[in-house]
N, CA, C and O atoms as a GROMACS GRO file, in nm:
protein
  416
    1MET      N    1   7.464  24.050  12.858
    1MET     CA    2   7.371  24.153  12.884
    1MET      C    3   7.274  24.154  12.769
    1MET      O    4   7.310  24.158  12.651
    2GLU      N    5   7.146  24.151  12.813
    2GLU     CA    6   7.039  24.162  12.724
    2GLU      C    7   7.039  24.296  12.652
    2GLU      O    8   7.097  24.393  12.701
    3ARG      N    9   6.976  24.302  12.542
    3ARG     CA   10   6.962  24.435  12.468
    3ARG      C   11   6.889  24.540  12.561
    3ARG      O   12   6.928  24.656  12.558
    4SER      N   13   6.791  24.504  12.636
    4SER     CA   14   6.710  24.592  12.719
    4SER      C   15   6.792  24.645  12.822
    4SER      O   16   6.763  24.751  12.878
    5GLU      N   17   6.903  24.572  12.854
    5GLU     CA   18   6.988  24.617  12.965
    5GLU      C   19   7.113  24.691  12.933
    5GLU      O   20   7.200  24.715  13.016
    6MET      N   21   7.116  24.732  12.791
    6MET     CA   22   7.228  24.806  12.745
    6MET      C   23   7.226  24.962  12.798
    6MET      O   24   7.124  25.030  12.803
    7PRO      N   25   7.335  24.997  12.829
    7PRO     CA   26   7.330  25.142  12.878
    7PRO      C   27   7.288  25.242  12.758
    7PRO      O   28   7.329  25.224  12.644
    8SER      N   29   7.210  25.340  12.789
    8SER     CA   30   7.164  25.429  12.684
    8SER      C   31   7.271  25.507  12.623
    8SER      O   32   7.249  25.560  12.514
    9SER      N   33   7.392  25.522  12.684
    9SER     CA   34   7.489  25.596  12.619
    9SER      C   35   7.570  25.522  12.524
    9SER      O   36   7.664  25.577  12.467
   10GLU      N   37   7.540  25.399  12.503
   10GLU     CA   38   7.618  25.317  12.406
   10GLU      C   39   7.588  25.356  12.264
   10GLU      O   40   7.476  25.393  12.228
   11VAL      N   41   7.686  25.348  12.190
   11VAL     CA   42   7.681  25.387  12.046
   11VAL      C   43   7.592  25.290  11.968
   11VAL      O   44   7.624  25.172  11.958
   12LYS      N   45   7.485  25.336  11.916
   12LYS     CA   46   7.395  25.253  11.836
   12LYS      C   47   7.441  25.247  11.676
   12LYS      O   48   7.496  25.344  11.625
   13PRO      N   49   7.420  25.148  11.616
   13PRO     CA   50   7.457  25.134  11.477
   13PRO      C   51   7.372  25.227  11.392
   13PRO      O   52   7.257  25.258  11.424
   14ALA      N   53   7.437  25.272  11.279
   14ALA     CA   54   7.366  25.352  11.187
   14ALA      C   55   7.266  25.276  11.121
   14ALA      O   56   7.263  25.154  11.126
   15ALA      N   57   7.179  25.348  11.056
   15ALA     CA   58   7.069  25.277  10.982
   15ALA      C   59   7.121  25.204  10.865
   15ALA      O   60   7.221  25.247  10.806
   16SER      N   61   7.060  25.097  10.826
   16SER     CA   62   7.121  25.001  10.732
   16SER      C   63   7.164  25.082  10.607
   16SER      O   64   7.082  25.156  10.552
   17GLY      N   65   7.280  25.069  10.565
   17GLY     CA   66   7.332  25.126  10.442
   17GLY      C   67   7.366  25.272  10.457
   17GLY      O   68   7.406  25.337  10.361
   18ALA      N   69   7.350  25.317  10.564
   18ALA     CA   70   7.388  25.476  10.592
   18ALA      C   71   7.547  25.497  10.596
   18ALA      O   72   7.615  25.430  10.674
   19VAL      N   73   7.597  25.581  10.519
   19VAL     CA   74   7.735  25.597  10.521
   19VAL      C   75   7.759  25.711  10.635
   19VAL      O   76   7.688  25.811  10.644
   20LEU      N   77   7.866  25.682  10.719
   20LEU     CA   78   7.897  25.773  10.832
   20LEU      C   79   7.996  25.874  10.794
   20LEU      O   80   7.992  25.990  10.837
   21ALA      N   81   8.095  25.825  10.706
   21ALA     CA   82   8.216  25.913  10.661
   21ALA      C   83   8.272  25.853  10.526
   21ALA      O   84   8.262  25.736  10.490
   22TYR      N   85   8.330  25.949  10.462
   22TYR     CA   86   8.380  25.921  10.328
   22TYR      C   87   8.533  25.939  10.334
   22TYR      O   88   8.587  26.024  10.405
   23ARG      N   89   8.601  25.846  10.250
   23ARG     CA   90   8.747  25.873  10.224
   23ARG      C   91   8.750  25.995  10.133
   23ARG      O   92   8.651  26.030  10.069
   24MET      N   93   8.868  26.058  10.127
   24MET     CA   94   8.877  26.186  10.057
   24MET      C   95   8.830  26.166   9.907
   24MET      O   96   8.750  26.242   9.852
   25LYS      N   97   8.891  26.050   9.843
   25LYS     CA   98   8.852  26.041   9.696
   25LYS      C   99   8.706  26.003   9.678
   25LYS      O  100   8.651  26.030   9.572
   26ASP      N  101   8.638  25.940   9.782
   26ASP     CA  102   8.495  25.905   9.777
   26ASP      C  103   8.422  26.038   9.791
   26ASP      O  104   8.330  26.070   9.715
   27ALA      N  105   8.465  26.115   9.893
   27ALA     CA  106   8.389  26.249   9.904
   27ALA      C  107   8.406  26.341   9.779
   27ALA      O  108   8.316  26.419   9.747
   28ALA      N  109   8.514  26.331   9.714
   28ALA     CA  110   8.537  26.413   9.595
   28ALA      C  111   8.446  26.363   9.485
   28ALA      O  112   8.390  26.446   9.413
   29HIS      N  113   8.428  26.238   9.467
   29HIS     CA  114   8.348  26.160   9.373
   29HIS      C  115   8.206  26.207   9.387
   29HIS      O  116   8.140  26.249   9.292
   30VAL      N  117   8.157  26.196   9.523
   30VAL     CA  118   8.019  26.220   9.557
   30VAL      C  119   7.978  26.362   9.518
   30VAL      O  120   7.873  26.390   9.460
   31LEU      N  121   8.081  26.459   9.561
   31LEU     CA  122   8.053  26.617   9.521
   31LEU      C  123   8.083  26.647   9.385
   31LEU      O  124   8.043  26.756   9.344
   32GLY      N  125   8.149  26.568   9.302
   32GLY     CA  126   8.184  26.607   9.180
   32GLY      C  127   8.295  26.705   9.163
   32GLY      O  128   8.303  26.785   9.069
   33LEU      N  129   8.389  26.692   9.271
   33LEU     CA  130   8.506  26.781   9.290
   33LEU      C  131   8.642  26.702   9.273
   33LEU      O  132   8.636  26.579   9.262
   34SER      N  133   8.748  26.758   9.271
   34SER     CA  134   8.869  26.694   9.256
   34SER      C  135   8.910  26.676   9.401
   34SER      O  136   8.873  26.755   9.488
   35VAL      N  137   8.991  26.561   9.429
   35VAL     CA  138   9.055  26.543   9.549
   35VAL      C  139   9.135  26.659   9.593
   35VAL      O  140   9.120  26.702   9.707
   36THR      N  141   9.219  26.713   9.508
   36THR     CA  142   9.297  26.838   9.536
   36THR      C  143   9.207  26.953   9.592
   36THR      O  144   9.238  27.022   9.689
   37THR      N  145   9.105  26.964   9.529
   37THR     CA  146   9.008  27.079   9.591
   37THR      C  147   8.974  27.041   9.730
   37THR      O  148   8.981  27.126   9.818
   38LEU      N  149   8.936  26.920   9.754
   38LEU     CA  150   8.884  26.883   9.896
   38LEU      C  151   9.006  26.900   9.984
   38LEU      O  152   8.992  26.959  10.092
   39TYR      N  153   9.123  26.855   9.948
   39TYR     CA  154   9.240  26.878  10.043
   39TYR      C  155   9.267  27.018  10.076
   39TYR      O  156   9.313  27.055  10.184
   40GLU      N  157   9.232  27.105   9.965
   40GLU     CA  158   9.256  27.255   9.984
   40GLU      C  159   9.152  27.313  10.078
   40GLU      O  160   9.176  27.402  10.159
   41MET      N  161   9.037  27.256  10.060
   41MET     CA  162   8.921  27.313  10.153
   41MET      C  163   8.952  27.268  10.288
   41MET      O  164   8.922  27.341  10.383
   42ARG      N  165   9.009  27.152  10.308
   42ARG     CA  166   9.035  27.088  10.442
   42ARG      C  167   9.142  27.173  10.508
   42ARG      O  168   9.133  27.210  10.626
   43ARG      N  169   9.250  27.205  10.423
   43ARG     CA  170   9.357  27.286  10.470
   43ARG      C  171   9.311  27.429  10.511
   43ARG      O  172   9.360  27.485  10.609
   44LYS      N  173   9.217  27.485  10.436
   44LYS     CA  174   9.166  27.621  10.481
   44LYS      C  175   9.068  27.610  10.594
   44LYS      O  176   9.024  27.713  10.645
   45GLY      N  177   9.032  27.496  10.635
   45GLY     CA  178   8.928  27.477  10.747
   45GLY      C  179   8.798  27.484  10.704
   45GLY      O  180   8.709  27.496  10.789
   46GLU      N  181   8.766  27.479  10.572
   46GLU     CA  182   8.629  27.483  10.514
   46GLU      C  183   8.566  27.360  10.518
   46GLU      O  184   8.443  27.361  10.508
   47LEU      N  185   8.631  27.240  10.534
   47LEU     CA  186   8.584  27.103  10.541
   47LEU      C  187   8.638  27.023  10.653
   47LEU      O  188   8.756  26.987  10.648
   48PRO      N  189   8.569  26.993  10.745
   48PRO     CA  190   8.615  26.932  10.860
   48PRO      C  191   8.647  26.777  10.829
   48PRO      O  192   8.574  26.710  10.756
   49ALA      N  193   8.753  26.731  10.886
   49ALA     CA  194   8.784  26.586  10.855
   49ALA      C  195   8.837  26.515  10.992
   49ALA      O  196   8.895  26.585  11.075
   50VAL      N  197   8.820  26.391  11.013
   50VAL     CA  198   8.877  26.334  11.128
   50VAL      C  199   8.976  26.228  11.074
   50VAL      O  200   8.963  26.182  10.961
   51ARG      N  201   9.071  26.193  11.157
   51ARG     CA  202   9.173  26.097  11.121
   51ARG      C  203   9.153  25.971  11.201
   51ARG      O  204   9.161  25.976  11.324
   52ILE      N  205   9.129  25.858  11.140
   52ILE     CA  206   9.119  25.725  11.208
   52ILE      C  207   9.207  25.626  11.127
   52ILE      O  208   9.200  25.612  11.005
   53ALA      N  209   9.286  25.564  11.208
   53ALA     CA  210   9.373  25.468  11.154
   53ALA      C  211   9.459  25.522  11.040
   53ALA      O  212   9.479  25.455  10.939
   54GLY      N  213   9.514  25.654  11.059
   54GLY     CA  214   9.598  25.717  10.971
   54GLY      C  215   9.515  25.766  10.844
   54GLY      O  216   9.576  25.816  10.749
   55ARG      N  217   9.393  25.755  10.841
   55ARG     CA  218   9.305  25.788  10.712
   55ARG      C  219   9.227  25.910  10.742
   55ARG      O  220   9.156  25.917  10.842
   56ALA      N  221   9.238  26.012  10.653
   56ALA     CA  222   9.147  26.119  10.671
   56ALA      C  223   9.011  26.093  10.616
   56ALA      O  224   8.999  26.056  10.499
   57LEU      N  225   8.895  26.112  10.703
   57LEU     CA  226   8.764  26.073  10.666
   57LEU      C  227   8.680  26.203  10.688
   57LEU      O  228   8.691  26.271  10.790
   58ILE      N  229   8.602  26.228  10.593
   58ILE     CA  230   8.501  26.334  10.590
   58ILE      C  231   8.375  26.281  10.654
   58ILE      O  232   8.328  26.178  10.606
   59PRO      N  233   8.318  26.338  10.751
   59PRO     CA  234   8.183  26.295  10.812
   59PRO      C  235   8.074  26.318  10.697
   59PRO      O  236   8.078  26.417  10.624
   60ALA      N  237   7.995  26.239  10.689
   60ALA     CA  238   7.882  26.250  10.592
   60ALA      C  239   7.787  26.373  10.630
   60ALA      O  240   7.714  26.421  10.543
   61GLU      N  241   7.788  26.416  10.742
   61GLU     CA  242   7.710  26.521  10.794
   61GLU      C  243   7.786  26.653  10.745
   61GLU      O  244   7.722  26.752  10.709
   62ALA      N  245   7.909  26.649  10.744
   62ALA     CA  246   7.993  26.763  10.690
   62ALA      C  247   7.967  26.797  10.546
   62ALA      O  248   7.962  26.914  10.505
   63LEU      N  249   7.948  26.688  10.467
   63LEU     CA  250   7.919  26.702  10.325
   63LEU      C  251   7.778  26.764  10.313
   63LEU      O  252   7.755  26.854  10.233
   64ARG      N  253   7.687  26.715  10.393
   64ARG     CA  254   7.559  26.774  10.383
   64ARG      C  255   7.552  26.902  10.423
   64ARG      O  256   7.483  26.976  10.353
   65ARG      N  257   7.610  26.952  10.526
   65ARG     CA  258   7.615  27.090  10.563
   65ARG      C  259   7.698  27.182  10.460
   65ARG      O  260   7.666  27.298  10.434
   66LEU      N  261   7.799  27.119  10.410
   66LEU     CA  262   7.871  27.209  10.302
   66LEU      C  263   7.770  27.234  10.181
   66LEU      O  264   7.770  27.346  10.130
   67LEU      N  265   7.687  27.140  10.135
   67LEU     CA  266   7.592  27.171  10.030
   67LEU      C  267   7.482  27.248  10.078
   67LEU      O  268   7.427  27.323   9.997
   68ALA      N  269   7.436  27.241  10.206
   68ALA     CA  270   7.331  27.313  10.249
   68ALA      C  271   7.380  27.461  10.262
   68ALA      O  272   7.300  27.549  10.231
   69GLU      N  273   7.490  27.492  10.301
   69GLU     CA  274   7.540  27.632  10.320
   69GLU      C  275   7.599  27.696  10.200
   69GLU      O  276   7.622  27.817  10.198
   70ALA      N  277   7.627  27.618  10.096
   70ALA     CA  278   7.664  27.669   9.962
   70ALA      C  279   7.568  27.765   9.902
   70ALA      O  280   7.446  27.748   9.907
   71PRO      N  281   7.631  27.878   9.838
   71PRO     CA  282   7.545  27.962   9.769
   71PRO      C  283   7.482  27.904   9.652
   71PRO      O  284   7.548  27.826   9.583
   72ALA      N  285   7.360  27.933   9.621
   72ALA     CA  286   7.285  27.881   9.511
   72ALA      C  287   7.351  27.909   9.377
   72ALA      O  288   7.408  28.017   9.362
   73ALA      N  289   7.348  27.819   9.278
   73ALA     CA  290   7.408  27.854   9.149
   73ALA      C  291   7.314  27.942   9.060
   73ALA      O  292   7.195  27.911   9.051
   74ARG      N  293   7.361  28.042   8.999
   74ARG     CA  294   7.287  28.117   8.914
   74ARG      C  295   7.233  28.040   8.786
   74ARG      O  296   7.312  27.962   8.731
   75PRO      N  297   7.117  28.054   8.739
   75PRO     CA  298   7.071  27.975   8.622
   75PRO      C  299   7.174  27.986   8.504
   75PRO      O  300   7.196  27.890   8.431
   76ASP      N  301   7.236  28.101   8.489
   76ASP     CA  302   7.319  28.119   8.373
   76ASP      C  303   7.465  28.078   8.397
   76ASP      O  304   7.548  28.098   8.308
   77ASP      N  305   7.501  28.016   8.521
   77ASP     CA  306   7.636  27.968   8.544
   77ASP      C  307   7.680  27.858   8.456
   77ASP      O  308   7.796  27.849   8.416
   78GLY      N  309   7.587  27.775   8.426
   78GLY     CA  310   7.626  27.646   8.344
   78GLY      C  311   7.753  27.582   8.395
   78GLY      O  312   7.809  27.619   8.498
   79ASP      N  313   7.794  27.488   8.319
   79ASP     CA  314   7.917  27.411   8.349
   79ASP      C  315   8.019  27.473   8.271
   79ASP      O  316   8.024  27.462   8.149
   80GLU      N  317   8.115  27.549   8.352
   80GLU     CA  318   8.218  27.613   8.280
   80GLU      C  319   8.329  27.524   8.221
   80GLU      O  320   8.393  27.558   8.122
   81ARG      N  321   8.348  27.411   8.286
   81ARG     CA  322   8.434  27.314   8.208
   81ARG      C  323   8.388  27.273   8.076
   81ARG      O  324   8.467  27.268   7.982
   82ALA      N  325   8.262  27.244   8.063
   82ALA     CA  326   8.208  27.200   7.936
   82ALA      C  327   8.214  27.320   7.850
   82ALA      O  328   8.256  27.300   7.736
   83ALA      N  329   8.180  27.445   7.884
   83ALA     CA  330   8.188  27.545   7.794
   83ALA      C  331   8.345  27.560   7.742
   83ALA      O  332   8.369  27.580   7.623
   84ARG      N  333   8.430  27.550   7.824
   84ARG     CA  334   8.576  27.572   7.783
   84ARG      C  335   8.613  27.460   7.692
   84ARG      O  336   8.686  27.482   7.595
   85ALA      N  337   8.566  27.336   7.719
   85ALA     CA  338   8.593  27.233   7.634
   85ALA      C  339   8.539  27.257   7.486
   85ALA      O  340   8.607  27.246   7.384
   86ARG      N  341   8.407  27.292   7.492
   86ARG     CA  342   8.360  27.323   7.366
   86ARG      C  343   8.432  27.434   7.285
   86ARG      O  344   8.453  27.426   7.164
   87HIS      N  345   8.467  27.540   7.368
   87HIS     CA  346   8.546  27.641   7.295
   87HIS      C  347   8.678  27.592   7.235
   87HIS      O  348   8.712  27.625   7.121
   88ALA      N  349   8.757  27.509   7.319
   88ALA     CA  350   8.871  27.460   7.275
   88ALA      C  351   8.861  27.364   7.163
   88ALA      O  352   8.951  27.363   7.079
   89GLY      N  353   8.759  27.281   7.153
   89GLY     CA  354   8.725  27.190   7.042
   89GLY      C  355   8.702  27.285   6.924
   89GLY      O  356   8.749  27.254   6.815
   90ALA      N  357   8.632  27.400   6.939
   90ALA     CA  358   8.605  27.482   6.813
   90ALA      C  359   8.742  27.540   6.766
   90ALA      O  360   8.772  27.545   6.647
   91VAL      N  361   8.824  27.585   6.870
   91VAL     CA  362   8.947  27.643   6.819
   91VAL      C  363   9.042  27.532   6.760
   91VAL      O  364   9.118  27.566   6.670
   92ARG      N  365   9.043  27.419   6.797
   92ARG     CA  366   9.123  27.311   6.738
   92ARG      C  367   9.072  27.281   6.597
   92ARG      O  368   9.149  27.242   6.508
   93ARG      N  369   8.943  27.300   6.579
   93ARG     CA  370   8.880  27.262   6.441
   93ARG      C  371   8.926  27.369   6.350
   93ARG      O  372   8.972  27.346   6.238
   94ASP      N  373   8.910  27.497   6.403
   94ASP     CA  374   8.956  27.616   6.309
   94ASP      C  375   9.096  27.607   6.285
   94ASP      O  376   9.136  27.646   6.176
   95ARG      N  377   9.180  27.563   6.367
   95ARG     CA  378   9.326  27.561   6.342
   95ARG      C  379   9.365  27.438   6.254
   95ARG      O  380   9.467  27.441   6.186
   96ALA      N  381   9.288  27.338   6.255
   96ALA     CA  382   9.306  27.215   6.176
   96ALA      C  383   9.277  27.230   6.033
   96ALA      O  384   9.336  27.164   5.948
   97SER      N  385   9.176  27.325   6.005
   97SER     CA  386   9.137  27.347   5.848
   97SER      C  387   9.157  27.494   5.826
   97SER      O  388   9.075  27.578   5.865
   98PRO      N  389   9.256  27.520   5.770
   98PRO     CA  390   9.300  27.662   5.732
   98PRO      C  391   9.169  27.710   5.647
   98PRO      O  392   9.109  27.631   5.574
   99GLY      N  393   9.137  27.820   5.658
   99GLY     CA  394   9.032  27.882   5.568
   99GLY      C  395   8.889  27.846   5.615
   99GLY      O  396   8.788  27.892   5.562
  100ALA      N  397   8.889  27.756   5.723
  100ALA     CA  398   8.754  27.719   5.766
  100ALA      C  399   8.675  27.859   5.827
  100ALA      O  400   8.557  27.884   5.803
  101ALA      N  401   8.746  27.926   5.893
  101ALA     CA  402   8.685  28.036   5.957
  101ALA      C  403   8.641  28.151   5.839
  101ALA      O  404   8.540  28.221   5.848
  102GLU      N  405   8.724  28.153   5.742
  102GLU     CA  406   8.688  28.240   5.629
  102GLU      C  407   8.571  28.188   5.551
  102GLU      O  408   8.498  28.269   5.493
  103ALA      N  409   8.548  28.058   5.544
  103ALA     CA  410   8.446  28.008   5.470
  103ALA      C  411   8.313  28.026   5.546
  103ALA      O  412   8.207  28.037   5.485
  104ALA      N  413   8.324  28.030   5.688
  104ALA     CA  414   8.189  28.034   5.760
  104ALA      C  415   8.142  28.175   5.748
  104ALA      O  416   8.034  28.208   5.798
   0.00000   0.00000   0.00000
């Protein structure tokens, strides 16, 4: 069958290099979230997934939709983890050198 004779309902290949779906760990990496968070979102029905060959896959379009529908971050939100880490480091330094807090 020549290409021009192919039925129009046949699935066409994705654009070169286009990702159709992500494994859970890859989706987590792309979003900057933990795999546990994605599994929790999936359990709650917040993130659709398909199962192919026993593997849960997240359609790329679902990730795009998740980002598009997410509320905008406030400018003062910052990175909470980084702030906690800085705070924890400051606390450790204060505890490591007694009197450091008094000298400051």
